[in-house]
PDB file of N, CA, C and O in Angstrom:
ATOM      1  N   UNK A   1     124.058  79.037 -28.623  1.00  0.00           N
ATOM      2  CA  UNK A   1     123.359  79.861 -29.587  1.00  0.00           C
ATOM      3  C   UNK A   1     123.696  81.318 -29.304  1.00  0.00           C
ATOM      4  O   UNK A   1     123.666  81.742 -28.148  1.00  0.00           O
ATOM      5  N   UNK A   2     124.011  82.079 -30.322  1.00  0.00           N
ATOM      6  CA  UNK A   2     124.487  83.434 -30.128  1.00  0.00           C
ATOM      7  C   UNK A   2     123.361  84.445 -29.915  1.00  0.00           C
ATOM      8  O   UNK A   2     123.591  85.485 -29.298  1.00  0.00           O
ATOM      9  N   UNK A   3     122.172  84.175 -30.398  1.00  0.00           N
ATOM     10  CA  UNK A   3     121.091  85.136 -30.216  1.00  0.00           C
ATOM     11  C   UNK A   3     120.475  84.989 -28.830  1.00  0.00           C
ATOM     12  O   UNK A   3     120.588  83.952 -28.175  1.00  0.00           O
ATOM     13  N   UNK A   4     119.826  86.059 -28.414  1.00  0.00           N
ATOM     14  CA  UNK A   4     119.205  86.084 -27.086  1.00  0.00           C
ATOM     15  C   UNK A   4     117.968  85.192 -27.023  1.00  0.00           C
ATOM     16  O   UNK A   4     117.649  84.655 -25.962  1.00  0.00           O
ATOM     17  N   UNK A   5     117.274  85.029 -28.138  1.00  0.00           N
ATOM     18  CA  UNK A   5     116.033  84.268 -28.182  1.00  0.00           C
ATOM     19  C   UNK A   5     116.257  82.940 -28.882  1.00  0.00           C
ATOM     20  O   UNK A   5     116.888  82.878 -29.937  1.00  0.00           O
ATOM     21  N   UNK A   6     115.741  81.894 -28.293  1.00  0.00           N
ATOM     22  CA  UNK A   6     115.871  80.579 -28.917  1.00  0.00           C
ATOM     23  C   UNK A   6     114.652  80.300 -29.796  1.00  0.00           C
ATOM     24  O   UNK A   6     113.635  80.988 -29.711  1.00  0.00           O
ATOM     25  N   UNK A   7     114.778  79.288 -30.632  1.00  0.00           N
ATOM     26  CA  UNK A   7     113.679  78.909 -31.504  1.00  0.00           C
ATOM     27  C   UNK A   7     112.474  78.413 -30.726  1.00  0.00           C
ATOM     28  O   UNK A   7     111.334  78.593 -31.154  1.00  0.00           O
ATOM     29  N   UNK A   8     112.724  77.789 -29.585  1.00  0.00           N
ATOM     30  CA  UNK A   8     111.618  77.280 -28.772  1.00  0.00           C
ATOM     31  C   UNK A   8     110.761  78.417 -28.229  1.00  0.00           C
ATOM     32  O   UNK A   8     109.547  78.267 -28.096  1.00  0.00           O
ATOM     33  N   UNK A   9     111.377  79.544 -27.914  1.00  0.00           N
ATOM     34  CA  UNK A   9     110.609  80.676 -27.414  1.00  0.00           C
ATOM     35  C   UNK A   9     109.678  81.201 -28.511  1.00  0.00           C
ATOM     36  O   UNK A   9     108.534  81.556 -28.231  1.00  0.00           O
ATOM     37  N   UNK A  10     110.158  81.252 -29.750  1.00  0.00           N
ATOM     38  CA  UNK A  10     109.317  81.721 -30.845  1.00  0.00           C
ATOM     39  C   UNK A  10     108.209  80.724 -31.168  1.00  0.00           C
ATOM     40  O   UNK A  10     107.108  81.128 -31.541  1.00  0.00           O
ATOM     41  N   UNK A  11     108.483  79.432 -31.031  1.00  0.00           N
ATOM     42  CA  UNK A  11     107.445  78.424 -31.221  1.00  0.00           C
ATOM     43  C   UNK A  11     106.356  78.607 -30.174  1.00  0.00           C
ATOM     44  O   UNK A  11     105.171  78.458 -30.472  1.00  0.00           O
ATOM     45  N   UNK A  12     106.752  78.927 -28.959  1.00  0.00           N
ATOM     46  CA  UNK A  12     105.783  79.189 -27.894  1.00  0.00           C
ATOM     47  C   UNK A  12     104.930  80.406 -28.193  1.00  0.00           C
ATOM     48  O   UNK A  12     103.722  80.398 -27.956  1.00  0.00           O
ATOM     49  N   UNK A  13     105.560  81.462 -28.718  1.00  0.00           N
ATOM     50  CA  UNK A  13     104.809  82.674 -29.059  1.00  0.00           C
ATOM     51  C   UNK A  13     103.810  82.406 -30.180  1.00  0.00           C
ATOM     52  O   UNK A  13     102.680  82.893 -30.136  1.00  0.00           O
ATOM     53  N   UNK A  14     104.226  81.629 -31.189  1.00  0.00           N
ATOM     54  CA  UNK A  14     103.344  81.323 -32.320  1.00  0.00           C
ATOM     55  C   UNK A  14     102.173  80.451 -31.870  1.00  0.00           C
ATOM     56  O   UNK A  14     101.034  80.679 -32.276  1.00  0.00           O
ATOM     57  N   UNK A  15     102.452  79.458 -31.034  1.00  0.00           N
ATOM     58  CA  UNK A  15     101.356  78.602 -30.553  1.00  0.00           C
ATOM     59  C   UNK A  15     100.402  79.398 -29.673  1.00  0.00           C
ATOM     60  O   UNK A  15      99.190  79.186 -29.732  1.00  0.00           O
ATOM     61  N   UNK A  16     100.924  80.305 -28.862  1.00  0.00           N
ATOM     62  CA  UNK A  16     100.071  81.161 -28.045  1.00  0.00           C
ATOM     63  C   UNK A  16      99.205  82.049 -28.946  1.00  0.00           C
ATOM     64  O   UNK A  16      98.031  82.271 -28.648  1.00  0.00           O
ATOM     65  N   UNK A  17      99.769  82.551 -30.027  1.00  0.00           N
ATOM     66  CA  UNK A  17      99.040  83.391 -30.974  1.00  0.00           C
ATOM     67  C   UNK A  17      97.861  82.630 -31.576  1.00  0.00           C
ATOM     68  O   UNK A  17      96.739  83.136 -31.600  1.00  0.00           O
ATOM     69  N   UNK A  18      98.115  81.412 -32.064  1.00  0.00           N
ATOM     70  CA  UNK A  18      97.046  80.644 -32.700  1.00  0.00           C
ATOM     71  C   UNK A  18      95.968  80.208 -31.712  1.00  0.00           C
ATOM     72  O   UNK A  18      94.785  80.198 -32.054  1.00  0.00           O
ATOM     73  N   UNK A  19      96.355  79.853 -30.511  1.00  0.00           N
ATOM     74  CA  UNK A  19      95.367  79.452 -29.504  1.00  0.00           C
ATOM     75  C   UNK A  19      94.477  80.632 -29.126  1.00  0.00           C
ATOM     76  O   UNK A  19      93.258  80.480 -29.035  1.00  0.00           O
ATOM     77  N   UNK A  20      95.069  81.802 -28.905  1.00  0.00           N
ATOM     78  CA  UNK A  20      94.261  82.963 -28.543  1.00  0.00           C
ATOM     79  C   UNK A  20      93.357  83.419 -29.682  1.00  0.00           C
ATOM     80  O   UNK A  20      92.237  83.867 -29.435  1.00  0.00           O
ATOM     81  N   UNK A  21      93.817  83.314 -30.911  1.00  0.00           N
ATOM     82  CA  UNK A  21      92.966  83.667 -32.047  1.00  0.00           C
ATOM     83  C   UNK A  21      91.788  82.698 -32.147  1.00  0.00           C
ATOM     84  O   UNK A  21      90.653  83.121 -32.366  1.00  0.00           O
ATOM     85  N   UNK A  22      92.055  81.405 -31.987  1.00  0.00           N
ATOM     86  CA  UNK A  22      90.981  80.411 -32.049  1.00  0.00           C
ATOM     87  C   UNK A  22      89.972  80.626 -30.922  1.00  0.00           C
ATOM     88  O   UNK A  22      88.764  80.538 -31.143  1.00  0.00           O
ATOM     89  N   UNK A  23      90.464  80.906 -29.716  1.00  0.00           N
ATOM     90  CA  UNK A  23      89.552  81.153 -28.594  1.00  0.00           C
ATOM     91  C   UNK A  23      88.739  82.430 -28.787  1.00  0.00           C
ATOM     92  O   UNK A  23      87.551  82.463 -28.465  1.00  0.00           O
ATOM     93  N   UNK A  24      89.364  83.467 -29.304  1.00  0.00           N
ATOM     94  CA  UNK A  24      88.623  84.707 -29.514  1.00  0.00           C
ATOM     95  C   UNK A  24      87.582  84.550 -30.625  1.00  0.00           C
ATOM     96  O   UNK A  24      86.506  85.144 -30.551  1.00  0.00           O
ATOM     97  N   UNK A  25      87.894  83.759 -31.650  1.00  0.00           N
ATOM     98  CA  UNK A  25      86.890  83.479 -32.680  1.00  0.00           C
ATOM     99  C   UNK A  25      85.717  82.700 -32.106  1.00  0.00           C
ATOM    100  O   UNK A  25      84.562  83.007 -32.401  1.00  0.00           O
ATOM    101  N   UNK A  26      86.003  81.702 -31.295  1.00  0.00           N
ATOM    102  CA  UNK A  26      84.937  80.900 -30.686  1.00  0.00           C
ATOM    103  C   UNK A  26      84.084  81.748 -29.740  1.00  0.00           C
ATOM    104  O   UNK A  26      82.856  81.652 -29.749  1.00  0.00           O
ATOM    105  N   UNK A  27      84.734  82.570 -28.932  1.00  0.00           N
ATOM    106  CA  UNK A  27      83.977  83.435 -28.018  1.00  0.00           C
ATOM    107  C   UNK A  27      83.156  84.469 -28.785  1.00  0.00           C
ATOM    108  O   UNK A  27      82.013  84.746 -28.422  1.00  0.00           O
ATOM    109  N   UNK A  28      83.733  85.042 -29.842  1.00  0.00           N
ATOM    110  CA  UNK A  28      82.987  86.007 -30.640  1.00  0.00           C
ATOM    111  C   UNK A  28      81.776  85.382 -31.296  1.00  0.00           C
ATOM    112  O   UNK A  28      80.703  85.984 -31.339  1.00  0.00           O
ATOM    113  N   UNK A  29      81.946  84.179 -31.805  1.00  0.00           N
ATOM    114  CA  UNK A  29      80.816  83.473 -32.421  1.00  0.00           C
ATOM    115  C   UNK A  29      79.730  83.170 -31.387  1.00  0.00           C
ATOM    116  O   UNK A  29      78.540  83.337 -31.653  1.00  0.00           O
ATOM    117  N   UNK A  30      80.159  82.722 -30.211  1.00  0.00           N
ATOM    118  CA  UNK A  30      79.209  82.384 -29.144  1.00  0.00           C
ATOM    119  C   UNK A  30      78.464  83.627 -28.652  1.00  0.00           C
ATOM    120  O   UNK A  30      77.246  83.590 -28.474  1.00  0.00           O
ATOM    121  N   UNK A  31      79.191  84.728 -28.431  1.00  0.00           N
ATOM    122  CA  UNK A  31      78.557  85.949 -27.937  1.00  0.00           C
ATOM    123  C   UNK A  31      77.660  86.592 -28.996  1.00  0.00           C
ATOM    124  O   UNK A  31      76.627  87.172 -28.662  1.00  0.00           O
ATOM    125  N   UNK A  32      78.044  86.493 -30.256  1.00  0.00           N
ATOM    126  CA  UNK A  32      77.180  87.017 -31.317  1.00  0.00           C
ATOM    127  C   UNK A  32      75.844  86.282 -31.346  1.00  0.00           C
ATOM    128  O   UNK A  32      74.792  86.907 -31.485  1.00  0.00           O
ATOM    129  N   UNK A  33      75.884  84.973 -31.217  1.00  0.00           N
ATOM    130  CA  UNK A  33      74.624  84.228 -31.223  1.00  0.00           C
ATOM    131  C   UNK A  33      73.835  84.445 -29.933  1.00  0.00           C
ATOM    132  O   UNK A  33      72.604  84.423 -29.949  1.00  0.00           O
ATOM    133  N   UNK A  34      74.524  84.651 -28.832  1.00  0.00           N
ATOM    134  CA  UNK A  34      73.864  84.870 -27.542  1.00  0.00           C
ATOM    135  C   UNK A  34      73.178  86.233 -27.492  1.00  0.00           C
ATOM    136  O   UNK A  34      72.091  86.370 -26.931  1.00  0.00           O
ATOM    137  N   UNK A  35      73.829  87.251 -28.092  1.00  0.00           N
ATOM    138  CA  UNK A  35      73.275  88.609 -28.069  1.00  0.00           C
ATOM    139  C   UNK A  35      72.355  88.891 -29.257  1.00  0.00           C
ATOM    140  O   UNK A  35      71.788  89.980 -29.356  1.00  0.00           O
ATOM    141  N   UNK A  36      72.203  87.924 -30.152  1.00  0.00           N
ATOM    142  CA  UNK A  36      71.304  88.017 -31.309  1.00  0.00           C
ATOM    143  C   UNK A  36      71.615  89.222 -32.201  1.00  0.00           C
ATOM    144  O   UNK A  36      70.707  89.929 -32.636  1.00  0.00           O
ATOM    145  N   UNK A  37      72.906  89.449 -32.469  1.00  0.00           N
ATOM    146  CA  UNK A  37      73.281  90.498 -33.418  1.00  0.00           C
ATOM    147  C   UNK A  37      72.933  90.043 -34.822  1.00  0.00           C
ATOM    148  O   UNK A  37      73.035  88.859 -35.142  1.00  0.00           O
ATOM    149  N   UNK A  38      72.520  90.993 -35.667  1.00  0.00           N
ATOM    150  CA  UNK A  38      72.225  90.655 -37.057  1.00  0.00           C
ATOM    151  C   UNK A  38      73.507  90.474 -37.859  1.00  0.00           C
ATOM    152  O   UNK A  38      73.551  89.674 -38.793  1.00  0.00           O
ATOM    153  N   UNK A  39      74.539  91.208 -37.499  1.00  0.00           N
ATOM    154  CA  UNK A  39      75.846  91.082 -38.144  1.00  0.00           C
ATOM    155  C   UNK A  39      76.825  90.476 -37.145  1.00  0.00           C
ATOM    156  O   UNK A  39      76.672  90.660 -35.937  1.00  0.00           O
ATOM    157  N   UNK A  40      77.824  89.758 -37.636  1.00  0.00           N
ATOM    158  CA  UNK A  40      78.786  89.126 -36.720  1.00  0.00           C
ATOM    159  C   UNK A  40      79.850  90.110 -36.221  1.00  0.00           C
ATOM    160  O   UNK A  40      81.005  90.041 -36.639  1.00  0.00           O
ATOM    161  N   UNK A  41      79.463  91.011 -35.339  1.00  0.00           N
ATOM    162  CA  UNK A  41      80.382  92.045 -34.865  1.00  0.00           C
ATOM    163  C   UNK A  41      81.496  91.485 -33.989  1.00  0.00           C
ATOM    164  O   UNK A  41      82.673  91.778 -34.205  1.00  0.00           O
ATOM    165  N   UNK A  42      81.129  90.702 -33.028  1.00  0.00           N
ATOM    166  CA  UNK A  42      82.132  90.247 -32.059  1.00  0.00           C
ATOM    167  C   UNK A  42      83.095  89.219 -32.630  1.00  0.00           C
ATOM    168  O   UNK A  42      84.219  89.087 -32.146  1.00  0.00           O
ATOM    169  N   UNK A  43      82.669  88.494 -33.649  1.00  0.00           N
ATOM    170  CA  UNK A  43      83.589  87.535 -34.266  1.00  0.00           C
ATOM    171  C   UNK A  43      84.686  88.272 -35.048  1.00  0.00           C
ATOM    172  O   UNK A  43      85.715  87.678 -35.371  1.00  0.00           O
ATOM    173  N   UNK A  44      84.478  89.542 -35.348  1.00  0.00           N
ATOM    174  CA  UNK A  44      85.511  90.362 -35.979  1.00  0.00           C
ATOM    175  C   UNK A  44      86.291  91.174 -34.941  1.00  0.00           C
ATOM    176  O   UNK A  44      87.509  91.313 -35.050  1.00  0.00           O
ATOM    177  N   UNK A  45      85.597  91.706 -33.944  1.00  0.00           N
ATOM    178  CA  UNK A  45      86.226  92.622 -32.989  1.00  0.00           C
ATOM    179  C   UNK A  45      87.148  91.897 -32.011  1.00  0.00           C
ATOM    180  O   UNK A  45      88.266  92.356 -31.777  1.00  0.00           O
ATOM    181  N   UNK A  46      86.716  90.788 -31.441  1.00  0.00           N
ATOM    182  CA  UNK A  46      87.542  90.088 -30.452  1.00  0.00           C
ATOM    183  C   UNK A  46      88.882  89.600 -31.019  1.00  0.00           C
ATOM    184  O   UNK A  46      89.909  89.822 -30.378  1.00  0.00           O
ATOM    185  N   UNK A  47      88.923  88.952 -32.180  1.00  0.00           N
ATOM    186  CA  UNK A  47      90.242  88.577 -32.725  1.00  0.00           C
ATOM    187  C   UNK A  47      91.115  89.783 -33.062  1.00  0.00           C
ATOM    188  O   UNK A  47      92.334  89.728 -32.904  1.00  0.00           O
ATOM    189  N   UNK A  48      90.498  90.874 -33.526  1.00  0.00           N
ATOM    190  CA  UNK A  48      91.275  92.071 -33.833  1.00  0.00           C
ATOM    191  C   UNK A  48      91.938  92.631 -32.578  1.00  0.00           C
ATOM    192  O   UNK A  48      93.104  93.024 -32.611  1.00  0.00           O
ATOM    193  N   UNK A  49      91.202  92.666 -31.480  1.00  0.00           N
ATOM    194  CA  UNK A  49      91.771  93.128 -30.211  1.00  0.00           C
ATOM    195  C   UNK A  49      92.895  92.203 -29.767  1.00  0.00           C
ATOM    196  O   UNK A  49      93.931  92.667 -29.289  1.00  0.00           O
ATOM    197  N   UNK A  50      92.700  90.906 -29.920  1.00  0.00           N
ATOM    198  CA  UNK A  50      93.734  89.943 -29.534  1.00  0.00           C
ATOM    199  C   UNK A  50      94.993  90.093 -30.391  1.00  0.00           C
ATOM    200  O   UNK A  50      96.106  90.021 -29.871  1.00  0.00           O
ATOM    201  N   UNK A  51      94.826  90.299 -31.690  1.00  0.00           N
ATOM    202  CA  UNK A  51      95.984  90.452 -32.571  1.00  0.00           C
ATOM    203  C   UNK A  51      96.779  91.698 -32.202  1.00  0.00           C
ATOM    204  O   UNK A  51      98.007  91.654 -32.134  1.00  0.00           O
ATOM    205  N   UNK A  52      96.090  92.804 -31.964  1.00  0.00           N
ATOM    206  CA  UNK A  52      96.782  94.039 -31.580  1.00  0.00           C
ATOM    207  C   UNK A  52      97.515  93.847 -30.254  1.00  0.00           C
ATOM    208  O   UNK A  52      98.671  94.247 -30.117  1.00  0.00           O
ATOM    209  N   UNK A  53      96.848  93.239 -29.288  1.00  0.00           N
ATOM    210  CA  UNK A  53      97.481  93.002 -27.995  1.00  0.00           C
ATOM    211  C   UNK A  53      98.683  92.079 -28.091  1.00  0.00           C
ATOM    212  O   UNK A  53      99.706  92.320 -27.450  1.00  0.00           O
ATOM    213  N   UNK A  54      98.568  91.030 -28.882  1.00  0.00           N
ATOM    214  CA  UNK A  54      99.689  90.100 -29.031  1.00  0.00           C
ATOM    215  C   UNK A  54     100.851  90.717 -29.792  1.00  0.00           C
ATOM    216  O   UNK A  54     102.007  90.415 -29.495  1.00  0.00           O
ATOM    217  N   UNK A  55     100.571  91.577 -30.771  1.00  0.00           N
ATOM    218  CA  UNK A  55     101.656  92.260 -31.475  1.00  0.00           C
ATOM    219  C   UNK A  55     102.394  93.223 -30.548  1.00  0.00           C
ATOM    220  O   UNK A  55     103.618  93.334 -30.613  1.00  0.00           O
ATOM    221  N   UNK A  56     101.657  93.914 -29.691  1.00  0.00           N
ATOM    222  CA  UNK A  56     102.301  94.786 -28.704  1.00  0.00           C
ATOM    223  C   UNK A  56     103.159  93.965 -27.756  1.00  0.00           C
ATOM    224  O   UNK A  56     104.285  94.354 -27.447  1.00  0.00           O
ATOM    225  N   UNK A  57     102.641  92.837 -27.291  1.00  0.00           N
ATOM    226  CA  UNK A  57     103.404  91.955 -26.405  1.00  0.00           C
ATOM    227  C   UNK A  57     104.637  91.410 -27.107  1.00  0.00           C
ATOM    228  O   UNK A  57     105.706  91.321 -26.502  1.00  0.00           O
ATOM    229  N   UNK A  58     104.502  91.043 -28.375  1.00  0.00           N
ATOM    230  CA  UNK A  58     105.630  90.532 -29.148  1.00  0.00           C
ATOM    231  C   UNK A  58     106.720  91.587 -29.306  1.00  0.00           C
ATOM    232  O   UNK A  58     107.906  91.280 -29.183  1.00  0.00           O
ATOM    233  N   UNK A  59     106.326  92.819 -29.574  1.00  0.00           N
ATOM    234  CA  UNK A  59     107.301  93.898 -29.712  1.00  0.00           C
ATOM    235  C   UNK A  59     108.013  94.152 -28.393  1.00  0.00           C
ATOM    236  O   UNK A  59     109.229  94.342 -28.368  1.00  0.00           O
ATOM    237  N   UNK A  60     107.266  94.156 -27.302  1.00  0.00           N
ATOM    238  CA  UNK A  60     107.879  94.381 -25.988  1.00  0.00           C
ATOM    239  C   UNK A  60     108.821  93.246 -25.631  1.00  0.00           C
ATOM    240  O   UNK A  60     109.906  93.491 -25.104  1.00  0.00           O
ATOM    241  N   UNK A  61     108.429  92.008 -25.907  1.00  0.00           N
ATOM    242  CA  UNK A  61     109.264  90.851 -25.545  1.00  0.00           C
ATOM    243  C   UNK A  61     110.514  90.722 -26.391  1.00  0.00           C
ATOM    244  O   UNK A  61     111.517  90.185 -25.922  1.00  0.00           O
ATOM    245  N   UNK A  62     110.482  91.200 -27.624  1.00  0.00           N
ATOM    246  CA  UNK A  62     111.628  90.977 -28.501  1.00  0.00           C
ATOM    247  C   UNK A  62     112.557  92.174 -28.645  1.00  0.00           C
ATOM    248  O   UNK A  62     113.619  92.053 -29.255  1.00  0.00           O
ATOM    249  N   UNK A  63     112.182  93.322 -28.100  1.00  0.00           N
ATOM    250  CA  UNK A  63     113.096  94.462 -28.175  1.00  0.00           C
ATOM    251  C   UNK A  63     114.180  94.317 -27.136  1.00  0.00           C
ATOM    252  O   UNK A  63     113.991  93.682 -26.099  1.00  0.00           O
ATOM    253  N   UNK A  64     115.305  94.907 -27.424  1.00  0.00           N
ATOM    254  CA  UNK A  64     116.434  94.825 -26.502  1.00  0.00           C
ATOM    255  C   UNK A  64     116.189  95.724 -25.293  1.00  0.00           C
ATOM    256  O   UNK A  64     115.777  96.876 -25.434  1.00  0.00           O
ATOM    257  N   UNK A  65     116.441  95.194 -24.131  1.00  0.00           N
ATOM    258  CA  UNK A  65     116.327  95.958 -22.891  1.00  0.00           C
ATOM    259  C   UNK A  65     117.620  96.724 -22.662  1.00  0.00           C
ATOM    260  O   UNK A  65     118.708  96.183 -22.858  1.00  0.00           O
ATOM    261  N   UNK A  66     117.508  97.966 -22.254  1.00  0.00           N
ATOM    262  CA  UNK A  66     118.716  98.768 -21.976  1.00  0.00           C
ATOM    263  C   UNK A  66     118.852  98.999 -20.507  1.00  0.00           C
ATOM    264  O   UNK A  66     119.801  99.651 -20.070  1.00  0.00           O
TER     265      UNK A  66
END
């Protein structure tokens, strides 16, 4: 394969993305009910933080190293 990244590596990144999003949604839902918030703040904030972090990691992992 001529490219530096194989398809299996991208499948791993995508599966990691979905697992972390699902876990952050579950944790946000659990913490919202535990802290008795009137609005679901953590179910929105935790996945957003995870998405930003994973996008930064994706950019770092896929850029060419010099």
